[in-house]
N, C-alpha and C positions, 0 to 999 in steps of 0.2 A: 430573782430570776434576771439575768445577764442581758441587757439591752444592746442590740446589734444595731449600728447606724444602717441608714437606706442601702446602702450600697454592700454591705455584707452578708451576701445572700448566697444560696447553693448556684444558682444561677450565674452568678459573676464569678464565686470560685471556679467552676466548670469553664466559663467562658476562657478566663485568663489560663486557666489549665491547658486548653485545646491552643491556644497562642502560643505556649512554649511548645507544643508538638507542632503547630504549623510553621513555626519560625526554624525550629532546629532541623526537624527531618526534611522539610521542602529544600533547604539547603544542602543537607547531606546528599539527598537525592539528586539533584541539581549537579552537584560537582563529583559525584563518586566515580562515574566510567571514566572521565577526564583525568583524574586523579590517579587512579588506579593503573591507568596505563601510562601516562606522564611519570608519575614518581615512584610508583612500587611496581613497575615494569610488569604488569597483569597481562596473562594472556587468556585466551578462551577458558582452559582448563581452572586457572586461579578465580575468575569471574563466577564459574559455575560452583566451585566449592563456596565461594562467599556468599552466594544467594541462599546456597543451602543452609550453611551455617546462620545466616539471618533469620531462616524461619524456623530453626528449633525453638528458641524462646517461645515462639507463638503456638507451637505443638506442643508446649511442656506448660501453659498457662494454667491448667487446673492444677499447678503446685502453688498457686496463689492463694488457695485455700488455708493451704500450711502455713503461709507466711501471716495470714490474719488471726492465726492462736497467739501471736506475739504483738501484732501491730493493729491498729484500727486501720480501718479502709483507708480515710482520709489522709490518715500518717503514711501509709503504704505508696498512697497516690503521689504524695510531695516526694518521699524517697526515692520512687520511681522516675519522677520528672526531673530531680536533681541528677540522677545516672545517667540518665539520657543526654542532659545537656553538658555533663563535665566530658562524657565520652566523644560528643561532637566537636566540642572546645578543643580539645587534644589531639584529635583525628588528624590534622595537619603537621604535627610534630613525630609522626611514626609512618614516615613514607617507604615502608616495606611490605611485603606480602605477609609475613607474620604479624606485623604492626597494625596493617589495615583488618586483618583477620580479628585480632583481639578487640581494637576500638569497634568494629562492627558488630561483635558478639554483646559487648557491653551495652552499646548505643541499643541495639535490639532487647537485650533484656528489660530496660528500661522502659522501651517504646511499649513493648506488648505486655507487661505487666501494668502499665499504665492505661493502656486501651482497656484491659480487663476491668479493672476499678473503675475506670471513667462509665463504662456500661451499666455496672452496676449500681455506682452511686447515683446516675441520671435517674435509673427506673425506681430506685427507693426514693429519692428527693422530690421528683415530677409526679404530680398526681396525675390519673390515667387520662384525664380530660385533655390537660393540657400538652402531655408528653409530645404527640406528634409535632405541636407548633414548637413547643423549645427546642424539641432535638433539630428542626429545621433550621432556626435560627441559630442556634449551636453551629451546624453545618457551614449556614451561609458566613458567619462570622469567622470560619476557619478557614475557607475559602479567600475570603478578603486578606486575611494576612499571609498564606501561602501565596497568593497571589505577588504580595509585596515582599516576601521572601525571595521567589524567583526572580522578581525586578531588581531586588538588590544584587543578587550573586550577579545577573547579567549587568549590570552597570559597573559593578566592579570590576568584571572582568573587560568589559566591553570599553568602558571607557577610562577606567583609572589602573589599568593592568595590574590589577591586585594580586597577590599572593595568596594560594590557598591557605597557607597557614594562618595568615590575616583574616581572612572571610570565614573560616571554622572558627576560629576565636571569637570573632565579633557574634557571629549568628547563635553560637553556644553560650557566649558570655552573656548575650541578651536574655536569653532561655532561663539561665542560670538566676540572674537578677530578677525576672519575674517569678521565679520558684521561691525565692527568699522573699519576695514580695508576698507570697500567699502564706508562706510558714510565718511571719510576723505579723500580717494585717488582718489573717482571715480569723475567725472563729472556728470553733469545733462544731459542726452541724449533727446534730442527732438524727438518726433514722428512727422512722416508727417502730420496726420490728427489729429484733436482736437476730443477726443471721446466723445459719448453722456455720460450724467451724469444719465441717467434714465433707468430702464429696457427696453431691446429689444427684443420683441417676433417677428418672421416675418414668414409669411406663407412659405416664400422661403426658408427658413433653415428648414423646417419640416424633410426631411430628415436625415439631419444633428443631430437634435434633436432625432430622433428615433435610430439611429446609435449611438449616445452616451447614450442613454439609456439600450441598448442591451448590450453595451461594459460594462456598469458598473454591470449589471446583471451576465456576465461572468466573472468578476473580482473578485466578492463575491464568486464564488463557486470555484475559485483557492485560494483565500486567506483564505477563512473559511474550505472549505471542503477536498480540495485536500491534505493540509498538516495534517489535521486531519485524512484521509486514512492511511497516510504514518505510523502516531504512531500507530491509532488502529487496523489497519489489517495487518500490516508488521512489528510493533514493534520497530521502527526506532528510536534511542536515542537523546537526545538532540544535540551530539555531530554529530550525523549523520545528522540530520536536519539542523545543520550549515552547515557542509560541502555542501549541497545540495545547501543552499543560496549561498555560495562563490562561486561555481561550476556555480552557473547561472551567478552571475555578472562577474566572469572571462570569460564565453562565451560571454557576450554582450558587453565586452571590444573591442572584434574584429568584432564581428556579427552587432553592432548597425549602425557604420559607413557604411558599405556594405549594410545593408538594405536601408539606407538612399538614398544611391547612386541608389540602384534598384528602389525605388520608383519614384526617378527623371527619370529614363528611361525608365518605365513601365507604369507611371501614376498611379493615386488612385485608380480606378476602379478595374483595375487588382491586384495592390497590397492588396486590401479589400478582393477580390475574394479568393486568394490564403491564406490570412489570415484565412478566415472563412472556407474554405474546409478543411485546417489543423486541425482548431479546433474542427470540427466533428469528425474526427478520433481519435482526443486527448481525447474527451469525452467519447467517445463509448470505447476507450481503458482502460480509468479509470474504466468502469463498468465493463469490462470483466476481468482487469489483475488480475492474481493470483501468480505473481511472484516479489519479492521485488525490484528487478533489473530492471525489464521491468516498474514498477511502478516509478521509479526514473527517467527512461528516459524519462518517460510521463511528468514528472513533470518539467524536465529541457526542453523540446520542449515547453511545456504549456507557460513557462516564456519568452523563445525565441520569442514565437508571440507577447509580451507586445510592444515590440519594433516596430510592424508593426502598433501600435497605431498613429505613426506619419502620415501615410498616412490619417487618419482622420482630422487630426490637419490640414494638409495642404490642404486640400478637403474645410475645412472652409474658410480656408486662402484666396481660390481661388473665392469663391461664395460669401463670405461677404463684404459688403459695409465697405471701410476701417474704418469708423466712428465706426460701431458697434462692433469693435472687444474686448474692454473693456468690457462692458455691458453683451455682448455674453458670453464671458468667464465664468463669474460668474455664467448666467444662466444654462450654458452647465453643470458647476462642479455639481450644483444641482441636474440636469436631472440623472447626473452619478450616483449620491449617492443616489437615490430615492430607486434604487435595495436595497443598503445597510441597508435600515430601514426595507426593506421588506423580502429580500431573508433569510438572517440567520434563524431567527423566523420560518419562513414558511418552508424552506427546511429542517430546523432541525427535524421538527415532520415527514417529508419524510423520514429522514436517520432513524428514529427508524422502518419503515415500512419495508425499503430495499435499502441500501445505494447506489447500483447501479441506483437506480430509479433517485437519484441528478443528478448524470452524464449525464444520458440519456436526462433528462430537460436540461441539460448545451447543450447536443448535438442538441437539438430543438432550444434553443437559437441562437446557431451558424448557424443553418439552417434559421433561420428567417433573421441574419443578412447577409448570403450570398444573399438570394433571394433581400431586399432591399438595397444592395450595389450596383445591376445589375442597379437600377436607377441614379446612380451617373454619371454625366454628365459633365466631364472635359476634353477636348481637350488638352492632354499633348504632348509635343513636346519629340522626341526622342533627346539622345545624343548619 
C-alpha cells in the first residue's frame, strides 16, 4: 500500500485547488468591466451577452457526469483548473469583443466544471461529522487568497501602473503552476463508493433541488442587482466597490469556520432557518435603504450569508446515497443556474419600473426558502 506524506491529504488537495480558483477568478472579476470597456470597446449590450455566455456552462454542469465516463473525478478537476488558469492567462492578449467572449466561455467551462467536481469530491472525502467545519475552513482559506488577489490587482494598477496583459498573465500563470504542482505532487485519492456514471434525479432529493433553485435565484439578485444598486443609487466608485469585496472576504476569513462549527452544533434545519430569516430582512432593507453606509452594511451582511450555504451541502450529504453524489452535484449545479438564465433579464425589466420591487421579490424568494427549509428532516447530534 502506497504511503502518503502527511501533507498529501484530500483537504490539502482541495485547499490548493481552491487557491487556484481564488487567484484566477478573483483577478478576472476585478479587471473584467474596466478591461471590457477600455480595451474591447464593450457597451451595455456586449456586457449583457458576455454575462449570459458566462452562465451557460453553469447551466450545462449536468454534462459533467458524461465526462466522468472517461475521466476520474480528480483528473477532471485538474483538467478544469488548467483550462481556467490558461484562459485567464491569455485574456489580455485578446482585447476584442469576440476575443473576450471566447476567453470568458473557456474560463467559465473550467470554473463551473471544477466547482461541480469540487463539491462532489468534498462530500465524498470528508466524513459527515467533520464536513461542516472542513468546508468552513476551506471557505475561510479561499477568502484569504481572494483578498490577496484583489489586493495584488489594486496594487498593480494603483502603484505600478501595470498593464492588463501583465496582470492577467501573472495571476493565470500562478494558477497554472499550482495546478501543475497538484498534478505532480498529489496522489490519487480513492472515494469510499464508486459513483454512478449517469444522470440521477430522485424524488427523495426533491426538497434539496427546490432549495438549490431558490438559492440560485437569491444569488443572482445579489450578484447582478445589489452591486448595481450601490453604483446607480449611491454612486459608489470602482475603488469603493473593490473595498466592499475585500471587506467581505476579510470577514469571511474569520466567520466561515465559526459558521461551519455552528452548523455542526445546531443542525442544518436551524442553520437554514437562520439564513433565510436574515435574508428576508436584508432584501427588505435593500428595498427601503436611503443611505449609502446602510446599503454597504446590507451588502456585507448579504455576502456573509453565503457561508451558510454550507448547510445545504451537508444536508444533501446526509440524505444522499453515497453513490449519487457525483452525478447529483452536476444536476444541482444546473438547477442552481436555471435562475441565472431567467432572473437577470426578467428582473431587469422590473428594475425599470421600480428597483425596490426586485428586492421585495428577493424577500419573497427567501420566505419561500424559509417555508421549504422547515421540511428538512435531519437528526443532528449537538457537540
